[in-house]
PAZAPA-4460 file (N, C-alpha, C; in steps of 0.05 Angstrom, whole numbers, plus 32768, in hexadecimal, padded with zeros to 4 digits):
% residues 166
    n_x    n_y    n_z   ca_x   ca_y   ca_z    c_x    c_y    c_z   seq   type   mol
   7FB3   7D57   8040   7FC0   7D6F   804A   7FAC   7D7E   805C     1      M     A
   7FB6   7D89   8071   7FA6   7D98   8085   7F9A   7DB1   8078     2      D     A
   7F81   7DB7   807E   7F74   7DCF   8072   7F81   7DE9   807C     3      A     A
   7F8A   7DE9   8095   7F98   7E01   809F   7FB2   7E06   8090     4      H     A
   7FC1   7DF0   808A   7FDA   7DF2   807C   7FD5   7DFC   8060     5      L     A
   7FC0   7DF4   8053   7FB9   7DFD   8038   7FB3   7E1B   8039     6      I     A
   7FA5   7E24   804E   7F9F   7E41   8051   7FB8   7E52   8053     7      Q     A
   7FCD   7E46   805D   7FE7   7E54   8060   7FF7   7E53   8046     8      I     A
   7FF9   7E3C   803B   800A   7E37   8023   7FFF   7E44   800A     9      I     A
   7FE5   7E41   8005   7FD9   7E4B   7FEC   7FDD   7E69   7FE8    10      L     A
   7FD7   7E7A   7FFC   7FDD   7E97   7FF7   7FFA   7E9C   7FF1    11      P     A
   800C   7E8E   7FFF   8029   7E92   7FFA   8030   7E8B   7FDD    12      I     A
   8025   7E75   7FD3   802A   7E6D   7FB7   801E   7E81   7FA3    13      L     A
   800A   7E90   7FAB   7FFF   7EA4   7F99   800E   7EBE   7F9C    14      I     A
   8014   7EC6   7FB4   8021   7EE0   7FB9   803D   7EE1   7FAF    15      I     A
   804D   7ECC   7FB4   8069   7ECD   7FAC   806E   7ED3   7F8E    16      L     A
   8060   7EC5   7F7C   8065   7ECC   7F60   805C   7EE8   7F59    17      P     A
   8046   7EF2   7F65   803D   7F0D   7F60   8052   7F21   7F69    18      I     A
   805D   7F1D   7F81   8072   7F2E   7F8B   808B   7F2D   7F7A    19      L     A
   8092   7F15   7F70   80A9   7F12   7F5F   80A7   7F22   7F46    20      Y     A
   8090   7F20   7F38   808C   7F2F   7F1F   8089   7F4D   7F24    21      F     A
   807D   7F54   7F3B   807C   7F71   7F42   8098   7F7C   7F47    22      R     A
   80A9   7F6D   7F54   80C4   7F76   7F59   80D4   7F79   7F3F    23      M     A
   80D1   7F66   7F2C   80DF   7F68   7F13   80D6   7F81   7F03    24      R     A
   80BB   7F86   7F03   80B1   7F9D   7EF5   80B8   7FB7   7F02    25      K     A
   80BA   7FB7   7F1D   80BE   7FD0   7F2C   80DA   7FDC   7F27    26      A     A
   80ED   7FCC   7F20   8108   7FD7   7F1D   810D   7FE2   7F01    27      V     A
   80FA   7FE0   7EEF   80FC   7FEB   7ED5   80ED   8006   7ED4    28      K     A
   80F9   801A   7EC7   80EB   8034   7EC5   80D0   8031   7EB6    29      P     A
   80BC   803D   7EC3   80A1   803C   7EB7   8098   8059   7EB3    30      Q     A
   8089   805F   7E9E   807E   807A   7E9B   806A   807F   7EB1    31      P     A
   806A   8097   7EBB   8059   809E   7ED2   8044   80B3   7EC8    32      L     A
   802C   80AF   7ECF   8017   80C2   7EC9   800F   80D0   7EE3    33      K     A
   801B   80E8   7EE8   8016   80F5   7F02   7FF9   80F9   7F0A    34      P     A
   7FE8   80FF   7EF6   7FCC   8104   7EFD   7FBE   80EB   7F09    35      K     A
   7FC6   80D3   7EFF   7FBB   80BA   7F09   7FC4   80B5   7F26    36      R     A
   7FDA   80C1   7F2E   7FE3   80BD   7F4A   7FD0   80C8   7F5E    37      L     A
   7FBF   80DB   7F56   7FAC   80E7   7F69   7F91   80D9   7F66    38      L     A
   7F8A   80CE   7F4F   7F70   80C1   7F4B   7F6F   80A7   7F5C    39      I     A
   7F83   8097   7F5A   7F84   807D   7F68   7F81   8081   7F86    40      R     A
   7F91   8092   7F93   7F8D   8096   7FB0   7F72   80A1   7FB8    41      P     A
   7F67   80B2   7FA7   7F4C   80BD   7FAD   7F38   80A6   7FAC    42      A     A
   7F3A   8094   7F99   7F28   807D   7F97   7F2B   806B   7FAF    43      L     A
   7F44   8066   7FB7   7F4A   8055   7FCE   7F3D   8060   7FE7    44      I     A
   7F40   807A   7FEB   7F34   8087   8003   7F16   8085   8003    45      I     A
   7F0A   808A   7FEC   7EED   8089   7FEA   7EE3   806D   7FF0    46      V     A
   7EF0   8058   7FE5   7EE9   803D   7FEA   7EEC   8036   8008    47      V     A
   7F02   803F   8014   7F07   803A   8030   7EF2   8046   8042    48      A     A
   7EEB   805F   803C   7ED6   806D   804C   7EBB   805F   8048    49      I     A
   7EB5   8057   802F   7E9C   8049   802A   7E9B   802E   8039    50      T     A
   7EB0   801F   8039   7EB1   8005   8047   7EAD   8009   8065    51      L     A
   7EBA   801D   8070   7EB9   8020   808D   7E9E   802D   8095    52      I     A
   7E93   803F   8084   7E7A   804B   808A   7E63   8038   8089    53      A     A
   7E66   8022   8079   7E51   800E   8077   7E4B   8001   8091    54      A     A
   7E5F   7FFC   80A1   7E5B   7FF2   80BD   7E6F   8000   80CF    55      S     A
   7E66   8017   80D9   7E78   8028   80EA   7E82   8019   8103    56      P     A
   7E9B   801B   8108   7EA7   800E   8120   7EA0   801E   8139    57      P     A
   7EA4   8012   8150   7EA0   8021   8169   7EB5   8038   816C    58      P     A
   7EAE   804C   817A   7EC0   8063   817D   7EDA   805C   818B    59      R     A
   7EDA   8046   819A   7EF2   803D   81A8   7F0A   8038   8195    60      D     A
   7F03   8032   817C   7F18   802B   8169   7F23   8043   8159    61      Y     A
   7F17   805A   815C   7F20   8072   814C   7F3D   8078   8150    62      Y     A
   7F47   8075   8168   7F64   807A   816D   7F75   8067   815D    63      I     A
   7F6C   804E   815A   7F7B   803B   8149   7F7A   8042   812C    64      W     A
   7F63   804D   8123   7F60   8056   8108   7F73   806E   8102    65      F     A
   7F75   8080   8115   7F87   8097   8112   7FA4   808D   8111    66      A     A
   7FAA   807B   8122   7FC6   8070   8123   7FCC   8062   8109    67      L     A
   7FB9   8052   80FF   7FBD   8044   80E5   7FC0   8058   80CE    68      A     A
   7FB1   806E   80CF   7FB2   8083   80BA   7FCE   8090   80BA    69      A     A
   7FD7   8097   80D2   7FF1   80A5   80D4   8008   8092   80CC    70      V     A
   8006   8079   80D6   801B   8066   80CF   801B   805F   80B1    71      L     A
   8003   805C   80A5   8000   8056   8089   800B   806D   8078    72      G     A
   8004   8086   8080   800D   809D   8071   802C   80A0   8073    73      A     A
   8037   809B   808B   8054   809D   808E   8063   8088   807E    74      G     A
   805A   806F   807F   8067   805A   806F   8063   805F   8051    75      I     A
   804B   8068   8049   8045   806E   802D   8057   8084   8023    76      G     A
   805B   809A   8033   806B   80B0   802A   8088   80A7   8027    77      W     A
   8092   8096   803A   80AD   808C   8038   80B0   807A   801F    78      Y     A
   809C   8069   801A   809C   8057   8003   809C   8068   7FE9    79      W     A
   808D   807D   7FE8   808C   808F   7FD1   80A7   809B   7FCC    80      G     A
   80B5   80A3   7FE1   80D0   80AF   7FDE   80E4   809C   7FD2    81      K     A
   80DF   8082   7FD6   80F2   806E   7FCB   80F0   806B   7FAD    82      L     A
   80DA   8075   7FA1   80D8   8074   7F84   80EB   8089   7F78    83      N     A
   80FA   8081   7F63   810B   8093   7F55   80FC   809F   7F3D    84      R     A
   80FC   80B9   7F3A   80EF   80C6   7F24   8103   80D5   7F13    85      L     A
   80FF   80D4   7EF9   810F   80E4   7EE7   80FF   80E9   7ECE    86      H     A
   8108   80FD   7EBF   80FB   8104   7EA5   8107   80F3   7E8F    87      L     A
   80F7   80E9   7E7E   8100   80DB   7E66   810E   80EF   7E55    88      H     A
   8127   80EA   7E4C   8136   80FE   7E3D   812A   8106   7E22    89      P     A
   811B   80F4   7E15   8111   80F9   7DFB   80F6   8107   7DFB    90      E     A
   80E3   80FD   7E0B   80C8   8108   7E0A   80C0   8117   7E23    91      D     A
   80D0   8118   7E37   80CB   8128   7E4F   80B6   811D   7E62    92      G     A
   80AE   8103   7E5F   809B   80F7   7E71   80A9   80EF   7E8B    93      T     A
   809B   80EF   7EA0   80A6   80E7   7EBA   80A8   80C8   7EBA    94      V     A
   80BF   80BE   7EC1   80C4   80A1   7EC4   80C8   809B   7EE1    95      M     A
   80BD   8084   7EEA   80BF   807C   7F05   80CC   8061   7F07    96      S     A
   80DE   805E   7F1A   80EB   8044   7F1F   80E8   803F   7F3D    97      T     A
   80DB   8029   7F44   80D9   8021   7F5F   80F4   8016   7F69    98      D     A
   80FB   801C   7F81   8114   8012   7F8B   8110   7FF6   7F97    99      S     A
   8126   7FE8   7F9B   8124   7FCD   7FA8   8119   7FD1   7FC4   100      Q     A
   8120   7FE7   7FD1   8116   7FEC   7FEC   80F8   7FF0   7FEC   101      A     A
   80EE   7FFE   7FD7   80D1   8002   7FD5   80C2   7FE7   7FD1   102      G     A
   80CD   7FD6   7FC2   80C1   7FBB   7FBE   80C3   7FAB   7FD8   103      V     A
   80DA   7FAF   7FE7   80DC   7FA2   8001   80C7   7FAC   8014   104      A     A
   80C0   7FC5   8013   80AA   7FD0   8024   8090   7FC1   801D   105      V     A
   808B   7FBE   8003   8073   7FB0   7FFB   8073   7F93   8005   106      L     A
   8089   7F86   8001   808A   7F6A   800A   8087   7F68   8029   107      I     A
   8093   7F7A   8037   8090   7F7A   8055   8073   7F7F   805D   108      A     A
   8066   7F91   804F   804A   7F96   8056   8038   7F7E   8050   109      L     A
   803D   7F71   8039   802D   7F59   8032   8032   7F43   8047   110      V     A
   804B   7F3F   804E   8052   7F2A   8061   8047   7F30   807D   111      M     A
   8048   7F4A   8085   803D   7F52   809F   801F   7F4D   809F   112      F     A
   8012   7F55   808A   7FF4   7F52   8089   7FEE   7F34   8089   113      R     A
   7FFD   7F24   807A   7FF8   7F07   807A   7FFC   7EFB   8095   114      Y     A
   8012   7F03   80A3   8017   7EF9   80BE   8002   7F01   80D2   115      G     A
   7FF9   7F1A   80D1   7FE4   7F23   80E3   7FCA   7F14   80DD   116      I     A
   7FC4   7F10   80C4   7FAB   7F02   80BC   7FAC   7EE5   80C7   117      R     A
   7FC3   7ED8   80C3   7FC5   7EBC   80CD   7FC4   7EBB   80EB   118      A     A
   7FD0   7ECF   80F8   7FD0   7ECF   8115   7FB4   7ED4   8121   119      G     A
   7FA6   7EE7   8114   7F8B   7EED   811D   7F78   7ED5   8118   120      I     A
   7F7C   7EC8   8101   7F6C   7EB1   80FB   7F70   7E9A   810F   121      G     A
   7F89   7E97   8117   7F8F   7E81   8129   7F89   7E87   8146   122      A     A
   7F8F   7EA0   814F   7F8C   7EA7   816B   7F79   7EBE   8171   123      E     A
   7F6B   7EC8   815C   7F5A   7EE0   8160   7F45   7EDD   8175   124      G     A
   7F37   7EC6   8175   7F22   7EC1   8188   7F2D   7EC0   81A5   125      G     A
   7F44   7EB3   81A8   7F4F   7EB1   81C3   7F59   7ECC   81CD   126      A     A
   7F61   7EDE   81BB   7F6B   7EF8   81C4   7F54   7F0D   81C5   127      M     A
   7F3C   7F05   81BE   7F25   7F17   81BF   7F29   7F2F   81AD   128      H     A
   7F32   7F2A   8194   7F37   7F3F   8181   7F1E   7F43   8170   129      L     A
   7F19   7F5C   8169   7F03   7F63   8157   7F0D   7F63   813B   130      N     A
   7F07   7F4D   812D   7F12   7F4A   8112   7F08   7F60   80FF   131      V     A
   7EEF   7F68   8102   7EE5   7F7E   80F1   7EF4   7F98   80F5   132      A     A
   7EFB   7F9E   810E   7F0A   7FB7   8113   7F26   7FB5   8108   133      A     A
   7F32   7F9D   810A   7F4D   7F9A   8100   7F4D   7F9C   80E1   134      I     A
   7F38   7F92   80D4   7F35   7F95   80B7   7F32   7FB2   80B0   135      T     A
   7F21   7FC1   80BF   7F1E   7FDE   80BA   7F38   7FED   80BE   136      D     A
   7F47   7FE6   80D2   7F60   7FF3   80D7   7F73   7FEE   80C0   137      I     A
   7F73   7FD5   80B6   7F84   7FCE   809E   7F7C   7FDE   8086   138      S     A
   7F62   7FE2   8082   7F58   7FF1   806B   7F62   800E   806D   139      I     A
   7F5F   801A   8085   7F68   8036   8089   7F86   8038   8084   140      I     A
   7F96   8025   808F   7FB3   8025   808B   7FBA   8024   806E   141      F     A
   7FAD   8012   805F   7FB3   800F   8043   7FAB   8027   8032   142      S     A
   7F94   8033   8039   7F8A   804A   802A   7F9E   8061   802E   143      A     A
   7FA7   8066   8046   7FBA   807C   804A   7FD6   8075   8040   144      F     A
   7FDE   805C   8040   7FF7   8054   8036   7FF9   805A   8018   145      L     A
   7FE6   8051   8008   7FE7   8055   7FEB   7FE1   8072   7FE4   146      F     A
   7FD0   8080   7FF4   7FCB   809C   7FEE   7FE4   80AD   7FF3   147      S     A
   7FF1   80A9   8009   8009   80B9   800F   801F   80B3   7FFA   148      A     A
   8022   809A   7FF2   8036   8092   7FDE   8030   80A1   7FC4   149      R     A
   8017   80A0   7FBB   8010   80AD   7FA2   8013   80CB   7FA4   150      G     A
   800C   80D7   7FBB   800F   80F4   7FBE   802D   80FC   7FBD   151      L     A
   803E   80ED   7FCB   805A   80F4   7FCB   8066   80F2   7FB0   152      E     A
   8060   80DD   7FA1   806A   80DA   7F86   805F   80F0   7F74   153      I     A
   8046   80F6   7F76   8039   810B   7F66   8047   8126   7F6B   154      Y     A
   804C   812D   7F84   8059   8147   7F8A   8075   8148   7F7E   155      L     A
   8084   8133   7F80   809F   8133   7F74   809E   8133   7F56   156      R     A
   808A   8125   7F4A   8088   8125   7F2D   8081   8141   7F23   157      A     A
   8070   8150   7F31   8068   816B   7F2A   8080   817D   7F2B   158      Q     A
   8091   817B   7F40   80A9   818B   7F42   80BC   8185   7F2B   159      K     A
   80BE   816C   7F24   80CF   8163   7F0E   80C5   816F   7EF3   160      L     A
   80AB   816E   7EEF   80A0   8179   7ED6   80A2   8197   7ED4   161      L     A
   80A1   81A5   7EEB   80A2   81C2   7EEB   80BF   81CD   7EEC   162      Q     A
   80D2   81BC   7EF2   80EE   81C5   7EF3   80F7   81CE   7ED7   163      A     A
   8107   81E3   7ED6   8111   81EC   7EBC   8123   81D7   7EB0   164      P     A
   8121   81D4   7E96   8132   81C0   7E87   814E   81CA   7E86   165      S     A
   8160   81B7   7E87   817D   81BE   7E86   8187   81BB   7E6A   166      K     A
***
């Protein structure tokens, strides 16, 4: 079997079962810990800044970083809104249920990233692309995506917890 074909098929065989189990788990209500929603994004941003600061990119790419941050935050906020939140009737904890559309956003992002990665690997040199800059842009996008998603869910969970009981 061709080595290039194995590089394409192997990640698909790993990613598809993970996405399948993630999708099954996502549609079941899960207890939500609102305080953790802020810790994870903070860690993601710190790691992203550390990775990029280790080898700073040229200033020419800063506009792309800003665009990736805005796009990531926008998609993350939308993805966060797709989560359904409610209070558990017995103990009052916040319960979260991911929607099918939210899982579809995750699948679309994984497939887009996989497609871009395969395209850059195959044609990156011919198109004179800076793979390090594209990786940094992907890191910025992901950091803002998950941070905005966590923040949006956190804000709604706080409103839900502070709302007067009926």
